[in-house]
C-alpha positions in Angstrom: 11.9 32.7 5.1 13.2 29.2 4.9 11.2 26.6 7.0 13.3 24.4 9.2 13.4 20.9 7.8 12.9 17.8 9.9 16.1 16.0 10.5 18.5 19.0 10.6 21.4 18.2 12.9 21.6 21.7 14.2 18.2 21.4 15.9 19.3 19.3 18.9 22.5 17.9 20.1 22.6 14.2 21.2 22.3 13.8 24.9 23.9 11.2 27.1 20.4 9.7 27.6 20.1 9.2 23.9 23.4 7.4 23.8 22.4 5.2 26.6 19.2 4.2 24.9 20.8 2.8 21.8 19.3 -0.5 20.8 21.0 -3.7 21.6 20.7 -7.3 20.3 17.3 -7.9 21.9 15.8 -4.9 20.0 17.3 -6.1 16.7 15.8 -9.6 17.2 12.5 -7.9 18.1 12.8 -6.1 14.7 13.2 -9.5 13.0 9.9 -10.6 14.6 7.9 -7.7 13.4 9.5 -7.7 10.0 8.4 -11.3 9.6 4.8 -10.1 10.0 5.3 -7.3 7.5 6.8 -9.6 4.9 3.7 -11.8 5.2 1.4 -8.8 4.7 3.3 -7.9 1.5 3.5 -11.5 0.3 -0.3 -11.8 0.8 -1.0 -8.9 -1.6 1.4 -10.0 -4.4 0.3 -13.6 -4.2 -3.2 -12.5 -4.8 -2.2 -10.5 -7.9 -1.1 -13.8 -9.5 -3.9 -15.9 -8.3 -6.8 -13.7 -9.5 -7.2 -15.4 -12.9 -7.4 -18.8 -11.1 -9.9 -17.4 -8.5 -12.0 -16.0 -11.3 -12.2 -19.3 -13.1 -12.9 -21.3 -9.9 -15.4 -19.0 -8.2 -16.8 -17.5 -11.4 -16.1 -14.0 -10.1 -17.3 -11.1 -12.2 -15.1 -8.1 -13.0 -16.5 -5.9 -10.1 -16.0 -8.9 -7.7 -12.4 -9.3 -8.8 -11.8 -5.6 -7.9 -13.5 -6.1 -4.5 -11.5 -9.2 -3.8 -8.4 -7.2 -4.4 -9.1 -3.8 -2.9 -11.5 -4.4 0.0 -8.4 -5.3 2.0 -6.8 -1.9 1.2 -10.0 0.0 1.8 -10.5 -1.4 5.3 -6.8 -1.0 6.1 -6.9 2.6 5.1 -10.2 3.2 7.0 -8.9 1.6 10.2 -5.2 2.5 10.3 -5.6 5.7 12.3 -7.9 4.0 14.8 -5.7 1.0 15.2 -2.6 3.1 15.6 -4.2 4.9 18.5 -5.6 1.6 19.9 -2.0 0.4 20.0 -0.9 3.5 21.8 -3.6 3.0 24.4 -3.6 -0.8 25.1 -0.1 -1.6 24.1 1.4 -2.3 20.7 2.7 -5.8 21.6 -0.9 -6.9 22.6 -2.4 -5.4 19.5 0.3 -7.1 17.4 -0.6 -10.5 18.8 -4.4 -10.0 18.3 -3.8 -8.8 14.8 -1.6 -11.8 14.0 -4.2 -14.3 15.4 -7.1 -12.7 13.4 -4.9 -12.5 10.3 -4.1 -16.3 10.5 -7.7 -17.3 11.1 -9.0 -15.1 8.2 -6.3 -16.6 5.9 -7.8 -20.0 6.5 -11.3 -18.7 5.8 -10.0 -17.1 2.5 -8.2 -20.4 1.5 -11.4 -22.4 1.8 -13.8 -19.9 0.4 -16.5 -21.5 -1.8 -17.9 -18.3 -3.4 -16.7 -14.9 -4.4 -18.8 -13.3 -1.7 -17.2 -15.5 1.0 -13.7 -14.6 -0.3 -14.6 -10.9 -0.2 -15.7 -11.2 3.4 -12.5 -13.0 4.3 -10.4 -10.4 2.6 -12.3 -7.8 4.6 -11.4 -9.5 7.9 -7.8 -9.7 6.6 -8.0 -5.9 6.1 -9.1 -5.3 9.7 -6.3 -7.5 11.0 -3.8 -5.8 8.6 -4.9 -2.4 9.9 -3.9 -3.6 13.4 -0.5 -5.0 12.3 0.8 -2.2 10.0 0.9 0.8 12.4 1.7 -1.4 15.3 4.8 -2.7 13.7 6.0 0.9 12.9 5.1 2.1 16.3 7.0 -0.8 18.0 10.1 0.2 15.9 9.7 3.8 17.0 9.8 2.6 20.7 12.5 0.0 20.2 14.9 2.4 18.4 15.1 5.8 20.1 18.4 6.7 18.5 17.6 8.6 15.2 20.3 6.9 13.1 19.4 3.4 14.4 15.7 4.2 13.8 16.3 5.2 10.2 18.3 2.0 9.7 15.6 -0.1 11.3 12.9 1.4 9.1 15.1 0.8 6.1 15.5 -2.8 7.1 11.7 -3.1 7.5 11.0 -1.6 4.1 13.6 -3.8 2.4 12.0 -6.9 4.1 8.6 -5.7 3.2 9.7 -5.4 -0.4 11.4 -8.8 -0.2 8.0 -10.2 0.9 6.5 -8.6 -2.2 9.2 -10.1 -4.3 8.9 -13.6 -2.8 5.1 -13.5 -3.1 4.9 -14.1 -6.8 7.6 -16.8 -6.6 6.0 -18.6 -3.7 2.6 -18.1 -5.3 3.8 -19.3 -8.6 5.2 -22.5 -7.2 2.0 -23.1 -5.1 -0.3 -22.4 -8.1 1.8 -24.8 -10.2 1.2 -27.7 -7.8 -1.8 -26.8 -5.6 -5.1 -25.0 -5.7 -5.3 -21.2 -5.3 -6.3 -21.4 -1.6 -2.7 -22.5 -0.8 -1.5 -19.0 -1.4 -3.5 -17.9 1.7 -2.4 -20.8 3.9 1.2 -19.7 3.8 0.3 -16.9 6.2 -0.8 -19.3 9.0 2.6 -20.7 10.1 4.2 -17.2 10.0 1.5 -15.7 12.2 1.8 -18.7 14.6 5.5 -18.0 14.9 4.8 -14.3 15.6 2.4 -15.3 18.4 4.9 -17.7 20.0 8.0 -15.5 20.1 6.5 -11.9 20.4 5.9 -12.2 24.2 9.5 -13.2 24.8 11.4 -10.8 22.6 9.2 -7.7 23.0 8.9 -7.9 26.8 9.5 -4.5 28.4 8.3 -2.5 25.4 4.6 -2.3 26.3 4.4 1.5 26.1 0.9 2.8 26.5 -0.6 6.3 26.6 -3.1 7.2 29.3 -6.6 8.1 28.1 -9.5 6.4 26.6 -10.3 5.8 22.9 -12.7 8.3 21.6 -15.3 6.2 19.9 -17.1 9.1 18.0 -13.7 9.9 16.4 -13.4 6.2 15.4 -16.8 6.3 13.7 -16.0 9.7 12.0 -12.7 8.4 10.7 -14.5 5.5 9.0 -17.4 7.5 7.5 -14.8 10.0 6.3 -12.6 7.7 4.3 -14.9 4.9 3.1 -17.6 7.0 1.4 -14.9 8.9 -0.5 -13.1 5.8 -1.6 -16.4 4.2 -2.7 -17.4 7.3 -4.5 -14.2 7.5 -6.6 -14.4 3.8 -7.3 -18.0 4.1 -8.6 -17.0 7.2 -10.6 -14.2 5.3 -12.3 -16.5 2.3 -13.0 -19.8 3.9 -14.1 -19.2 7.6 -14.5 -20.8 10.6 -12.7 -24.0 9.9 -10.8 -26.0 11.3 -7.8 -24.7 8.3 -5.7 -21.1 9.3 -6.5 -21.7 12.9 -5.7 -23.5 12.2 -2.4 -20.8 9.7 -1.3 -17.9 12.1 -2.0 -19.7 15.1 -0.5 -20.7 13.1 2.6 -17.2 11.8 3.1 -15.8 15.3 2.8 -18.3 16.7 5.3 -17.5 14.0 7.8 -13.8 14.7 7.3 -14.4 18.3 8.4 -16.3 17.1 11.5 -13.6 14.7 12.3 -10.9 17.4 12.1 -12.9 19.8 14.2 -13.3 17.2 16.9 -9.6 16.3 17.0 -8.7 19.9 17.7 -11.0 20.0 20.7 -9.9 16.7 22.3 -7.1 16.6 24.9 -5.9 13.2 23.5 -7.1 13.1 19.9 -7.4 10.0 17.7 -5.2 11.8 15.1 -2.8 14.6 16.2 -3.5 17.1 13.4 -0.8 19.4 14.7 1.7 17.2 12.9 0.3 18.6 9.6 1.4 22.1 10.6 4.9 21.1 9.3 4.7 21.7 5.6 7.5 19.2 4.8 5.5 16.5 6.6 2.1 17.2 5.1 3.4 17.7 1.5 5.5 14.5 1.8 2.4 12.5 2.9 0.5 13.9 -0.1 3.3 12.9 -2.5 3.3 9.4 -1.0 -0.5 9.2 -1.5 -0.4 10.2 -5.1 2.7 8.1 -5.8 1.0 5.0 -4.4 -2.2 5.7 -6.3 -0.2 5.8 -9.6 1.7 2.6 -8.9 -1.3 0.7 -7.3 -3.1 0.2 -10.6 0.0 -1.1 -12.3 0.8 -3.5 -9.4 -2.7 -4.9 -10.0 -2.5 -5.1 -13.8 1.0 -6.1 -14.6 0.6 -9.7 -13.4 -2.5 -10.0 -15.5 -0.6 -8.7 -18.5 2.2 -11.3 -18.1 -0.3 -14.2 -17.6 -3.3 -13.3 -19.8 -1.7 -11.3 -22.6 1.8 -12.8 -22.9 0.7 -16.3 -21.9 3.1 -16.9 -19.0 2.4 -19.3 -16.2 2.1 -17.9 -12.6 5.6 -19.0 -11.8 7.0 -17.4 -14.9 5.1 -14.2 -14.3 6.5 -14.1 -10.8 10.0 -14.4 -12.1 9.5 -11.6 -14.6 8.1 -9.4 -11.8 11.1 -10.1 -9.5 13.6 -7.5 -11.0 11.4 -4.6 -10.1 11.1 -5.5 -6.4 14.8 -6.3 -6.2 15.6 -2.8 -7.5 13.2 -1.4 -4.9 15.1 -3.1 -2.1 18.5 -2.1 -3.5 17.5 1.6 -3.8 15.9 1.5 -0.3 19.3 0.5 1.1 21.0 3.6 -0.3 18.1 6.0 0.1 19.2 7.3 3.5 22.7 8.2 2.1 21.1 10.0 -0.9 18.7 11.8 1.4 21.6 13.2 3.4 23.1 14.9 0.3 20.1 15.8 -1.9 17.6 18.6 -1.0 14.2 17.1 -0.1 12.3 18.9 -2.8 14.6 17.7 -5.6 14.7 14.2 -4.1 11.0 13.7 -3.8 10.2 15.4 -7.2 13.0 13.4 -8.9 11.7 10.1 -7.6 8.2 10.8 -8.9 9.5 11.9 -12.2 11.6 8.7 -12.5 8.5 6.6 -11.8 6.6 8.6 -14.5 9.2 7.4 -17.0 8.2 3.9 -16.3 4.5 4.6 -16.6 5.1 6.3 -20.0 6.9 3.1 -21.2 3.9 1.0 -20.1 1.5 3.4 -22.0 3.3 2.5 -25.2 3.4 -1.3 -25.0 1.3 -3.5 -27.4 -0.2 -7.0 -27.3 3.1 -8.4 -28.5 5.3 -6.4 -26.1 8.8 -7.6 -25.3 9.2 -8.9 -21.8 12.2 -6.7 -21.2 10.3 -3.6 -22.1 8.0 -4.3 -19.2 10.9 -5.1 -16.9 12.6 -1.8 -17.8 9.4 0.1 -17.0 9.0 -1.7 -13.7 12.6 -0.9 -12.7 12.0 2.8 -13.3 8.7 2.6 -11.3 10.2 0.9 -8.3 13.4 2.8 -8.3 11.4 6.0 -8.2 9.1 4.9 -5.4 11.7 3.4 -3.0 13.1 6.7 -1.6 9.7 8.2 -1.4 8.2 5.4 0.7 11.3 5.2 3.0 11.7 8.9 3.6 8.0 9.6 4.3 7.6 6.6 6.6 10.7 7.6 8.6 9.6 11.2 8.8 6.1 10.2 10.0 7.5 7.9 12.8 9.9 10.6 14.0 7.5 13.5 13.9 5.7 12.5 17.1 6.8 11.7 20.6 7.2 8.0 21.5 3.7 7.7 23.1 2.1 8.8 19.8 4.4 6.8 17.5 1.6 4.4 16.6 -0.8 7.1 15.5 1.9 9.0 13.6 3.0 5.8 11.8 -0.6 5.3 10.9 -0.6 8.5 8.8 2.2 7.2 6.6 0.6 3.8 6.4 -2.8 5.3 5.6 -1.3 7.2 2.7 0.3 4.1 1.4 -2.6 1.7 1.8 -5.3 4.3 0.8 -3.2 5.3 -2.3 -2.7 1.7 -3.5 -6.3 0.7 -2.7 -7.7 3.8 -4.5 -5.3 3.1 -7.4 -6.4 -0.5 -7.8 -10.1 0.5 -7.6 -10.0 3.6 -9.8 -7.4 2.5 -12.4 -8.7 -1.1 -12.4 -12.2 0.3 -13.1 -10.8 2.6 -15.8 -9.3 -0.4 -17.6 -12.5 -2.4 -17.2 -14.5 0.6 -18.7 -12.1 0.9 -21.6 -12.1 -2.8 -22.2 -15.8 -3.1 -22.5 -16.1 -0.1 -24.8 -13.3 -1.0 -27.3 -13.8 -4.8 -27.3 -14.2 -5.7 -31.0 -16.9 -7.9 -32.5 -16.9 -11.5 -31.2 -16.4 -14.2 -33.8 -19.3 -16.3 -35.2 -20.3 -19.2 -33.1 -20.1 -17.4 -29.8 -23.4 -17.4 -27.9 -24.8 -14.3 -26.3 -24.1 -15.6 -22.8 -20.5 -16.3 -23.7 -20.1 -12.9 -25.4 -21.5 -11.2 -22.3 -19.0 -13.1 -20.1 -16.1 -12.3 -22.4 -17.1 -8.6 -22.3 -16.6 -8.3 -18.6 -12.8 -9.0 -18.4 -9.9 -10.6 -20.1 -9.8 -13.3 -17.5 -13.3 -14.4 -18.3 -12.7 -14.0 -22.0 -9.8 -16.4 -21.7 -12.1 -18.9 -19.9 -14.7 -18.6 -22.7 -12.0 -18.9 -25.4 -10.9 -22.2 -23.9 -14.4 -23.6 -24.4 -14.7 -22.7 -28.1 -13.5 -24.6 -31.1 -10.8 -23.2 -33.3 -10.4 -20.7 -34.9 -13.2 -19.0 -32.9 -11.3 -19.4 -29.6 -8.1 -17.8 -30.9 -10.1 -15.0 -32.6 -12.0 -14.1 -29.4 -8.8 -14.2 -27.4 -7.0 -11.9 -29.8 -9.7 -9.2 -29.8 -10.0 -9.4 -26.0 -6.2 -9.0 -25.5 -6.2 -6.0 -27.8 -9.0 -4.4 -25.7 -7.1 -5.1 -22.5 -3.9 -3.6 -23.8 -5.7 -0.5 -24.9 -7.1 0.0 -21.4 -3.6 -0.8 -20.0 -2.2 2.0 -22.1 -4.8 4.4 -20.8 -3.9 3.5 -17.2 -0.2 4.1 -18.0 -1.1 7.6 -19.3 -3.1 8.4 -16.1 -0.4 7.1 -13.8 2.3 9.2 -15.6 0.1 12.3 -15.5 -0.5 11.9 -11.7 3.2 11.3 -11.0 4.4 14.3 -13.1 1.8 16.5 -11.5 2.8 15.4 -8.0 6.5 16.0 -8.8 5.8 19.6 -9.9 3.7 20.2 -6.8 6.3 18.9 -4.5 9.1 21.0 -6.1 6.9 24.1 -5.8 5.6 23.5 -2.3 8.9 22.4 -0.8 11.2 24.9 -2.5 11.9 26.6 0.8 12.7 23.3 2.5 15.7 22.5 0.3 18.5 21.8 2.7 20.0 18.3 2.8 18.2 15.9 5.1 21.1 14.8 7.3 18.8 12.7 9.4 15.6 12.6 7.5 13.5 11.3 10.3 14.1 13.9 13.0 11.1 15.7 14.4 11.0 19.5 14.4 12.2 20.9 17.6 9.3 23.2 18.0 6.9 20.3 17.7 8.7 18.3 20.4 8.6 21.4 22.7 4.8 21.8 22.1 4.2 18.2 22.9 6.2 18.5 26.2 4.3 21.6 27.1 1.0 19.7 26.5 2.2 16.9 28.7 3.0 19.3 31.5 -0.5 20.9 31.3 
């Protein structure tokens, strides 16, 4: 029996009310406001990719600290997204957007003027909390601004394109700033944007302060955190140091708390996370595919800027320019993704996007220390072209799968998959590269002290710093063996990413084989879900 697919036009005919609620100019200007914030969030992440070598040199950050600087943001976003999505539904998304913007701006200043790796990790953690408030709030606001399904899909496409544009501009802006200023300048660019959001949000989003009655269930908030964070920590430690009792206890504890969290949600009248949404197989499988896809690409997003700068010797600005084609392709594919989704069965489309991304990972698994720049660009194009339809379709589906009063929480599910996948990819795959690097690093040349050899053995960034302090030819020899070790680890990460993407593609094709009709409006919620929600509201 074929399961009805979300978005089928035959499930509900447009009503006069839907026509009357089509968005006008004010809603589209409101979209511009929230997309400005989303661009900033994306820019903040990609800027950090390029600035890590400079941060490492200035703050003397170790390899584990480099990973924490990068991925504590994603871990806290993933851990708090569901909570913040529900908070926005309760107190109002406009209010939460303004609070998140204010905290994000203040934390950016703290990060810019950090004097130690520990201080920067703390600042990044606060940025993660603020980001968790911004991401689902933005998607929830779009869900309430754009009631018409076609307009909503178009608005989400605009958001994703602008988000990608922020990622594309991040390396360029960061490269220019790093060429002329210190690394802290890459965080300061967030401040004026967030000030702008604070000034114009009250004016343009007036009248869209939708809230849902009911109080926030604090035990559910705690359970959501102790479910996600121990699991992510356990997998990070597993990738870094191998199996241990701490790893096992962390993962098992996280899984146990997840079960308790789920049982509590089913008992609550107004749950923190509406698990009934997962009864739709297309929705749940799509979220799983997004999680695995973002895991696979997360490690490469973290490592590619380092490859361009530390292996190929490019400046931050040059590295940013070489990274630009991939993000431009992502934006271009995102623009045509809704049209493709209307004609291609969902199982073939999602499986195909993951398979295309796997082609890029396989290319990266084959590069050497003297890789051609265009070989890396071609691999990036395949990666981003494969991920663009997946991100857009799953995000659209998540926003539309819940009634307007639960749009924030539903959007949080998609955002959680994205942020959790990327953060786990950075942590796990970055740790895999570090482990391979330390194991295969060749003998250091004569004249290198034990202290210098220990520093060089932690990461390529620190090896580069040590090489700059050595006389020739010892410096060049150390840099050569360190680059060889880094590329070996990079190849291993490419193999893992390709394996994950291919496995996800096969799983999606098998699990969604009965949901193979074209997605005429990929974001429409199942009729039976909407009816169940209406029935709940009447009771």
